[in-house]
C-alpha positions, -999 to +999 in steps of 0.1 A: -168-066+023-162-100+038-142-098+070-119-070+082-098-049+059-060-053+060-034-026+064-029-008+031-064-015+018-083+014+003-120+013+012-150+034+003-168+043+035-205+051+030-237+052+050-238+014+048-207+014+071-219+042+094-247+067+093-223+096+099-209+093+063-235+112+043-208+118+018-186+088+009-150+089+020-120+071+005-099+057+033-065+040+035-064+016+064-033+017+086-045-006+113-076-024+124-080-020+162-089-054+176-079-047+212-109-024+219-142-039+229-170-027+206-205-036+197-210-068+177-204-061+140-185-028+146-147-020+146-123+009+148-100+017+119-069+039+120-059+054+087-060+084+063-089+099+043-078+104+007-085+130-019-096+122-055-060+115-065-054+091-037-032+114-016-036+113+022-054+144+034-062+137+071-054+111+097-086+097+111-100+070+134-133+056+121-159+035+140-176+015+112-193-018+103-169-037+081-198-053+063-206-019+049-172-011+035-164-013-002-129-025-010-115-003-037-080-018-040-054-038-022-018-025-019+005-035-047+032-061-040+065-043-033+090-044-062+120-066-055+149-046-042+181-043-063+213-050-046+246-032-053+266-063-056+284-074-087+274-106-104+291-138-092+306-145-127+327-118-144+310-102-173+324-102-208+340-070-220+332-058-255+359-062-281+380-030-285+375-008-316+400-014-344+432+006-341+430+012-303+456+000-279+449-026-253+456-017-216+484-038-201+472-060-173+497-066-145 
């Protein structure tokens, strides 16, 4: 992986990132800790280890080499939020069925 992961990224952490990971771990990054002084080429990540479905299982702090991380996916862009406002122009009403009375508007 080039550079540091971003919050929301899902990465695969293997022995290439740190020798402690004999078994690979899927990890969702919450935050990259840049305030702590570490060895050159190493960083701390806050986030969640994930199960095979992508559900968060455990909150963890990892000390890893970002160059050894494998980016699995970036977070999807959030869907636009719908507002509860009416359109600026009034909508057209459908024509009444034949034989029905029209309401009187006052």
